[in-house]
Backbone atoms as SQL, in Angstrom:
CREATE TABLE atoms (id INTEGER PRIMARY KEY, chain TEXT, resi INTEGER, resn TEXT, atom TEXT, x REAL, y REAL, z REAL);
INSERT INTO atoms VALUES
  (1, 'A', 1, 'MET', 'N', -19.102, -2.384, 34.484),
  (2, 'A', 1, 'MET', 'CA', -19.039, -3.056, 33.204),
  (3, 'A', 1, 'MET', 'C', -17.972, -4.150, 33.306),
  (4, 'A', 2, 'ASN', 'N', -18.364, -5.342, 32.953),
  (5, 'A', 2, 'ASN', 'CA', -17.409, -6.436, 33.045),
  (6, 'A', 2, 'ASN', 'C', -16.590, -6.567, 31.760),
  (7, 'A', 3, 'PHE', 'N', -15.670, -7.499, 31.795),
  (8, 'A', 3, 'PHE', 'CA', -14.731, -7.642, 30.673),
  (9, 'A', 3, 'PHE', 'C', -15.424, -8.142, 29.416),
  (10, 'A', 4, 'GLU', 'N', -16.454, -8.963, 29.562),
  (11, 'A', 4, 'GLU', 'CA', -17.155, -9.486, 28.390),
  (12, 'A', 4, 'GLU', 'C', -17.840, -8.361, 27.617),
  (13, 'A', 5, 'LYS', 'N', -18.509, -7.465, 28.311),
  (14, 'A', 5, 'LYS', 'CA', -19.179, -6.348, 27.648),
  (15, 'A', 5, 'LYS', 'C', -18.157, -5.396, 27.025),
  (16, 'A', 6, 'SER', 'N', -17.039, -5.204, 27.696),
  (17, 'A', 6, 'SER', 'CA', -15.986, -4.347, 27.139),
  (18, 'A', 6, 'SER', 'C', -15.422, -4.941, 25.858),
  (19, 'A', 7, 'LEU', 'N', -15.242, -6.242, 25.846),
  (20, 'A', 7, 'LEU', 'CA', -14.719, -6.909, 24.655),
  (21, 'A', 7, 'LEU', 'C', -15.719, -6.851, 23.507),
  (22, 'A', 8, 'LEU', 'N', -16.990, -6.986, 23.820),
  (23, 'A', 8, 'LEU', 'CA', -18.014, -6.866, 22.781),
  (24, 'A', 8, 'LEU', 'C', -18.092, -5.447, 22.225),
  (25, 'A', 9, 'ILE', 'N', -17.877, -4.448, 23.069),
  (26, 'A', 9, 'ILE', 'CA', -17.856, -3.062, 22.602),
  (27, 'A', 9, 'ILE', 'C', -16.653, -2.825, 21.684),
  (28, 'A', 10, 'VAL', 'N', -15.511, -3.403, 22.026),
  (29, 'A', 10, 'VAL', 'CA', -14.322, -3.275, 21.175),
  (30, 'A', 10, 'VAL', 'C', -14.566, -3.933, 19.823),
  (31, 'A', 11, 'ILE', 'N', -15.214, -5.093, 19.816),
  (32, 'A', 11, 'ILE', 'CA', -15.537, -5.768, 18.562),
  (33, 'A', 11, 'ILE', 'C', -16.471, -4.906, 17.714),
  (34, 'A', 12, 'ALA', 'N', -17.481, -4.329, 18.340),
  (35, 'A', 12, 'ALA', 'CA', -18.424, -3.492, 17.601),
  (36, 'A', 12, 'ALA', 'C', -17.763, -2.228, 17.054),
  (37, 'A', 13, 'LEU', 'N', -16.918, -1.592, 17.856),
  (38, 'A', 13, 'LEU', 'CA', -16.245, -0.373, 17.390),
  (39, 'A', 13, 'LEU', 'C', -15.254, -0.662, 16.262),
  (40, 'A', 14, 'SER', 'N', -14.576, -1.783, 16.326),
  (41, 'A', 14, 'SER', 'CA', -13.648, -2.107, 15.252),
  (42, 'A', 14, 'SER', 'C', -14.396, -2.464, 13.974),
  (43, 'A', 15, 'PHE', 'N', -15.565, -3.087, 14.104),
  (44, 'A', 15, 'PHE', 'CA', -16.377, -3.352, 12.910),
  (45, 'A', 15, 'PHE', 'C', -16.878, -2.051, 12.300),
  (46, 'A', 16, 'ILE', 'N', -17.299, -1.123, 13.144),
  (47, 'A', 16, 'ILE', 'CA', -17.738, 0.186, 12.646),
  (48, 'A', 16, 'ILE', 'C', -16.581, 0.924, 11.982),
  (49, 'A', 17, 'GLY', 'N', -15.383, 0.818, 12.541),
  (50, 'A', 17, 'GLY', 'CA', -14.208, 1.426, 11.914),
  (51, 'A', 17, 'GLY', 'C', -13.902, 0.818, 10.565),
  (52, 'A', 18, 'PHE', 'N', -14.078, -0.491, 10.442),
  (53, 'A', 18, 'PHE', 'CA', -13.873, -1.157, 9.160),
  (54, 'A', 18, 'PHE', 'C', -14.875, -0.662, 8.126),
  (55, 'A', 19, 'ILE', 'N', -16.129, -0.543, 8.509),
  (56, 'A', 19, 'ILE', 'CA', -17.154, -0.064, 7.587),
  (57, 'A', 19, 'ILE', 'C', -16.904, 1.394, 7.196),
  (58, 'A', 20, 'ILE', 'N', -16.512, 2.220, 8.146),
  (59, 'A', 20, 'ILE', 'CA', -16.207, 3.623, 7.846),
  (60, 'A', 20, 'ILE', 'C', -15.025, 3.726, 6.884),
  (61, 'A', 21, 'GLY', 'N', -14.023, 2.887, 7.089),
  (62, 'A', 21, 'GLY', 'CA', -12.882, 2.885, 6.180),
  (63, 'A', 21, 'GLY', 'C', -13.258, 2.489, 4.766),
  (64, 'A', 22, 'LEU', 'N', -14.113, 1.473, 4.640),
  (65, 'A', 22, 'LEU', 'CA', -14.554, 1.059, 3.305),
  (66, 'A', 22, 'LEU', 'C', -15.401, 2.129, 2.631),
  (67, 'A', 23, 'ILE', 'N', -16.295, 2.724, 3.383),
  (68, 'A', 23, 'ILE', 'CA', -17.158, 3.763, 2.806),
  (69, 'A', 23, 'ILE', 'C', -16.333, 4.978, 2.399),
  (70, 'A', 24, 'GLY', 'N', -15.422, 5.393, 3.256),
  (71, 'A', 24, 'GLY', 'CA', -14.591, 6.557, 2.937),
  (72, 'A', 24, 'GLY', 'C', -13.675, 6.320, 1.752),
  (73, 'A', 25, 'LYS', 'N', -13.183, 5.106, 1.638),
  (74, 'A', 25, 'LYS', 'CA', -12.299, 4.790, 0.522),
  (75, 'A', 25, 'LYS', 'C', -13.067, 4.746, -0.797),
  (76, 'A', 26, 'ASN', 'N', -14.300, 4.275, -0.764),
  (77, 'A', 26, 'ASN', 'CA', -15.067, 4.107, -1.992),
  (78, 'A', 26, 'ASN', 'C', -15.851, 5.344, -2.399),
  (79, 'A', 27, 'LEU', 'N', -15.988, 6.328, -1.520),
  (80, 'A', 27, 'LEU', 'CA', -16.727, 7.535, -1.882),
  (81, 'A', 27, 'LEU', 'C', -15.906, 8.525, -2.699),
  (82, 'A', 28, 'GLY', 'N', -14.609, 8.365, -2.708),
  (83, 'A', 28, 'GLY', 'CA', -13.778, 9.277, -3.467),
  (84, 'A', 28, 'GLY', 'C', -13.337, 10.488, -2.687),
  (85, 'A', 29, 'ASN', 'N', -13.460, 10.456, -1.356),
  (86, 'A', 29, 'ASN', 'CA', -13.024, 11.595, -0.550),
  (87, 'A', 29, 'ASN', 'C', -11.516, 11.759, -0.574),
  (88, 'A', 30, 'HIS', 'N', -10.800, 10.700, -0.902),
  (89, 'A', 30, 'HIS', 'CA', -9.348, 10.784, -0.914),
  (90, 'A', 30, 'HIS', 'C', -8.837, 11.606, -2.097),
  (91, 'A', 31, 'LYS', 'N', -9.689, 11.929, -3.050),
  (92, 'A', 31, 'LYS', 'CA', -9.269, 12.723, -4.196),
  (93, 'A', 31, 'LYS', 'C', -9.293, 14.219, -3.895),
  (94, 'A', 32, 'LYS', 'N', -9.929, 14.603, -2.788),
  (95, 'A', 32, 'LYS', 'CA', -9.982, 16.008, -2.408),
  (96, 'A', 32, 'LYS', 'C', -8.649, 16.437, -1.809),
  (97, 'A', 33, 'LYS', 'N', -8.425, 17.727, -1.764),
  (98, 'A', 33, 'LYS', 'CA', -7.177, 18.280, -1.239),
  (99, 'A', 33, 'LYS', 'C', -7.280, 18.512, 0.263),
  (100, 'A', 34, 'THR', 'N', -7.608, 17.482, 1.009),
  (101, 'A', 34, 'THR', 'CA', -7.706, 17.591, 2.462),
  (102, 'A', 34, 'THR', 'C', -6.763, 16.577, 3.092),
  (103, 'A', 35, 'LEU', 'N', -6.893, 16.412, 4.398),
  (104, 'A', 35, 'LEU', 'CA', -6.065, 15.441, 5.097),
  (105, 'A', 35, 'LEU', 'C', -6.511, 14.007, 4.837),
  (106, 'A', 36, 'ARG', 'N', -7.645, 13.838, 4.223),
  (107, 'A', 36, 'ARG', 'CA', -8.167, 12.508, 3.959),
  (108, 'A', 36, 'ARG', 'C', -7.536, 11.945, 2.693),
  (109, 'A', 37, 'SER', 'N', -6.518, 11.176, 2.847),
  (110, 'A', 37, 'SER', 'CA', -5.920, 10.531, 1.692),
  (111, 'A', 37, 'SER', 'C', -6.284, 9.058, 1.718),
  (112, 'A', 38, 'GLU', 'N', -5.968, 8.377, 0.653),
  (113, 'A', 38, 'GLU', 'CA', -6.297, 6.950, 0.568),
  (114, 'A', 38, 'GLU', 'C', -5.503, 6.143, 1.586),
  (115, 'A', 39, 'ASP', 'N', -4.326, 6.619, 1.951),
  (116, 'A', 39, 'ASP', 'CA', -3.523, 5.908, 2.944),
  (117, 'A', 39, 'ASP', 'C', -4.180, 5.910, 4.317),
  (118, 'A', 40, 'VAL', 'N', -4.861, 6.977, 4.663),
  (119, 'A', 40, 'VAL', 'CA', -5.544, 7.048, 5.951),
  (120, 'A', 40, 'VAL', 'C', -6.611, 5.965, 6.022),
  (121, 'A', 41, 'TYR', 'N', -7.362, 5.790, 4.952),
  (122, 'A', 41, 'TYR', 'CA', -8.404, 4.773, 4.938),
  (123, 'A', 41, 'TYR', 'C', -7.812, 3.367, 4.964),
  (124, 'A', 42, 'LYS', 'N', -6.659, 3.182, 4.334),
  (125, 'A', 42, 'LYS', 'CA', -5.993, 1.876, 4.405),
  (126, 'A', 42, 'LYS', 'C', -5.562, 1.561, 5.826),
  (127, 'A', 43, 'TYR', 'N', -5.042, 2.560, 6.547),
  (128, 'A', 43, 'TYR', 'CA', -4.642, 2.356, 7.936),
  (129, 'A', 43, 'TYR', 'C', -5.845, 2.091, 8.835),
  (130, 'A', 44, 'ILE', 'N', -6.937, 2.801, 8.599),
  (131, 'A', 44, 'ILE', 'CA', -8.148, 2.576, 9.391),
  (132, 'A', 44, 'ILE', 'C', -8.668, 1.165, 9.174),
  (133, 'A', 45, 'ILE', 'N', -8.720, 0.744, 7.922),
  (134, 'A', 45, 'ILE', 'CA', -9.219, -0.595, 7.605),
  (135, 'A', 45, 'ILE', 'C', -8.313, -1.664, 8.199),
  (136, 'A', 46, 'SER', 'N', -7.007, -1.511, 8.036),
  (137, 'A', 46, 'SER', 'CA', -6.097, -2.561, 8.502),
  (138, 'A', 46, 'SER', 'C', -6.068, -2.665, 10.026),
  (139, 'A', 47, 'THR', 'N', -6.041, -1.531, 10.715),
  (140, 'A', 47, 'THR', 'CA', -6.016, -1.613, 12.177),
  (141, 'A', 47, 'THR', 'C', -7.342, -2.118, 12.735),
  (142, 'A', 48, 'SER', 'N', -8.440, -1.736, 12.130),
  (143, 'A', 48, 'SER', 'CA', -9.723, -2.217, 12.640),
  (144, 'A', 48, 'SER', 'C', -9.902, -3.711, 12.379),
  (145, 'A', 49, 'VAL', 'N', -9.392, -4.213, 11.259),
  (146, 'A', 49, 'VAL', 'CA', -9.476, -5.650, 10.999),
  (147, 'A', 49, 'VAL', 'C', -8.598, -6.429, 11.974),
  (148, 'A', 50, 'ILE', 'N', -7.418, -5.930, 12.248),
  (149, 'A', 50, 'ILE', 'CA', -6.521, -6.609, 13.195),
  (150, 'A', 50, 'ILE', 'C', -7.135, -6.634, 14.590),
  (151, 'A', 51, 'VAL', 'N', -7.660, -5.499, 15.039),
  (152, 'A', 51, 'VAL', 'CA', -8.287, -5.439, 16.363),
  (153, 'A', 51, 'VAL', 'C', -9.525, -6.324, 16.407),
  (154, 'A', 52, 'LEU', 'N', -10.305, -6.331, 15.335),
  (155, 'A', 52, 'LEU', 'CA', -11.503, -7.155, 15.271),
  (156, 'A', 52, 'LEU', 'C', -11.158, -8.633, 15.371),
  (157, 'A', 53, 'LEU', 'N', -10.170, -9.076, 14.628),
  (158, 'A', 53, 'LEU', 'CA', -9.792, -10.485, 14.663),
  (159, 'A', 53, 'LEU', 'C', -9.223, -10.899, 16.011),
  (160, 'A', 54, 'LEU', 'N', -8.359, -10.072, 16.573),
  (161, 'A', 54, 'LEU', 'CA', -7.767, -10.416, 17.869),
  (162, 'A', 54, 'LEU', 'C', -8.815, -10.457, 18.976),
  (163, 'A', 55, 'SER', 'N', -9.693, -9.482, 18.991),
  (164, 'A', 55, 'SER', 'CA', -10.702, -9.473, 20.038),
  (165, 'A', 55, 'SER', 'C', -11.746, -10.573, 19.836),
  (166, 'A', 56, 'ALA', 'N', -12.061, -10.916, 18.595),
  (167, 'A', 56, 'ALA', 'CA', -13.007, -12.007, 18.351),
  (168, 'A', 56, 'ALA', 'C', -12.412, -13.352, 18.762),
  (169, 'A', 57, 'VAL', 'N', -11.128, -13.558, 18.489),
  (170, 'A', 57, 'VAL', 'CA', -10.472, -14.800, 18.913),
  (171, 'A', 57, 'VAL', 'C', -10.390, -14.859, 20.433),
  (172, 'A', 58, 'LEU', 'N', -10.060, -13.757, 21.056),
  (173, 'A', 58, 'LEU', 'CA', -9.995, -13.720, 22.515),
  (174, 'A', 58, 'LEU', 'C', -11.372, -13.979, 23.126),
  (175, 'A', 59, 'TYR', 'N', -12.416, -13.393, 22.542),
  (176, 'A', 59, 'TYR', 'CA', -13.764, -13.631, 23.043),
  (177, 'A', 59, 'TYR', 'C', -14.166, -15.092, 22.892),
  (178, 'A', 60, 'SER', 'N', -13.853, -15.690, 21.745),
  (179, 'A', 60, 'SER', 'CA', -14.237, -17.080, 21.534),
  (180, 'A', 60, 'SER', 'C', -13.468, -18.027, 22.457),
  (181, 'A', 61, 'ILE', 'N', -12.240, -17.700, 22.789),
  (182, 'A', 61, 'ILE', 'CA', -11.468, -18.536, 23.707),
  (183, 'A', 61, 'ILE', 'C', -12.016, -18.407, 25.133),
  (184, 'A', 62, 'LEU', 'N', -12.317, -17.204, 25.555),
  (185, 'A', 62, 'LEU', 'CA', -12.723, -16.985, 26.935),
  (186, 'A', 62, 'LEU', 'C', -14.180, -17.353, 27.219),
  (187, 'A', 63, 'TYR', 'N', -15.085, -17.132, 26.266),
  (188, 'A', 63, 'TYR', 'CA', -16.505, -17.229, 26.579),
  (189, 'A', 63, 'TYR', 'C', -17.245, -18.286, 25.782),
  (190, 'A', 64, 'ASN', 'N', -16.567, -19.131, 25.067),
  (191, 'A', 64, 'ASN', 'CA', -17.241, -20.242, 24.362),
  (192, 'A', 64, 'ASN', 'C', -16.632, -21.557, 24.720);
């Protein structure tokens, strides 16, 4: 597997993490008495957006 495919996989996984964070935050799971609090979803969303932006910029610089 070359670096381009690895970078595309990272972009896809971070996008999926962003979508999972939005869905989890909006479903109301953070109101339950479990480890899933609203802060966890905020961290998932923020880290996935940061990784998505950095990897997308790196991909556009290297392969376009």
